[in-house]
Steps between C-alpha positions, in 0.01 A plus 500: 500500500608237252771594253338295225263681267412200284461192722311602813143620500493876548190690606508873432227736616518867410288747694449847357242757395289461187718743304842496333682715752815364661443135405441488126861453389546184703148382414641448151788306655258280694294428189810385312628303799172312545488422128860376483520318834213253521573433867401858587147566624446875469190701587427858602260636760384861483410784726243727335608857433142617553509386862843635592370784718252276684684174556876534460563678829391189687622237254853640486547411869465131409848383398357199319349753259740795498823310556803612699474868402122547525477589133437331168619325286564184698616163367431182698739214419377148584307631802835514682660828392349843443673783316412865453629787283501498121870467422556242774226278357632544147860421602391181679309385192794584275742311724281195543396470136820601320385839374840663537624387161808313387854621454602600148826591331434863594350444845710213632480564875166379645511737797567804283232385254253475787600848610431640154166322482400622846586853392248483216228352722562760770497790254181376333325459835637787709550767235222421254218291650506663843511849349199418282305369799583815696407721205156342471438570867634857465318576168758742355438706189718308255519802268636733768851424620442728799198301613534330841577137430638561151836382632369142500403531133843630402681235704297216350565622145871558557554155650299330227740663257791345691331159504443519126861599426645221714271241342596622154862406575407134549561252218159342575152633573565457873742687725867404511506259204260254661292261288229471768351778713644579840349696787628810317282438196181442698543826690600707196206351309251613763668839543458567128140374488396696807653822368333461162167414661516819706591731209744514211660811652668267748684327216840609368536591134652162412344184648603259226674247724221506759239460227683191378518369856124542535441304181721206595373486859139484380593208274596284797225237545414582861490874440319465168227312686505761778437788262263316267277420797501866610651421837701821516327734740386823341542672833858606576466624859246509780461877462125576502546774240711293258234440235402867488864611483596257223194600299614861530848403379357308205371827355850648491676454168 
C-alpha cells in the first residue's frame, strides 16, 4: 500500500449491508475523504438485508465478498488489499488520511493524542453503537430496567453521557481541541444519531456538546450533501422485526 494519500490514485470499495449497522460511522469518513482527496475513487456495494437468510450462508464462504473474517463490513483497497472489522477499517482510513488530529499545546504528544482519540472511537462503537444494535435484535422493554436486554440501553446511555462530558472539555467543537474532525468525532456523531433515532430514552440528560457536534458535522460539504440527498439508511440493522419494534418505541413518551 502506498503511503501517499494525495498523489497516487486510490480505489476504495466498501462492501456492507443496506443498513447503518457497523459501517455507518466510517461511511461518513469515506464521504469526507472522497470529497477532500480528489485522487480517491470511492464506491459502495451492498448486500440486501431482505436476502440475508437465503443468500448469505453461501456468499460468506467467498472471501472476495466476505473478506478475511467471513463477515461484513469489508473494505477493498486498490484491488490489492482487503480489510475486515469496523475499527480496523476506520483506523486504516484515519492513518492514511490524517484523521488522527494535530498536536496542540494541551495534547503535545502525537502517540498519546492518538490513544485518546482511539478511546473515543472505541467507546462510541463498542459501548454505544454495538449495544444499540444488540438491543434492536433483543427488543427490550425500554421502560422496564428488569427487562432482558435493558442492560444494552443503560450502557449506551451511560457511555453517551461520558462522550458528551469529554467533548464538553474541548476548546473546539471537536474532541481534544481539534479544528477538524478526527475518527473520534465521526464515531461519536453516529453513536449520538443512532441513539436518538432509536429513542430519546437512550440519551443522557445533557447532550449539549453532542448536539453541537451534530450541527457542525452536518455543515461539512460532503456530509451536507449526504444528508440532503437522503442517503442515510433508515434501517439500522438487518433484524426482520426492526421496523415493528421501532414503531412500538415511537409510541413511548
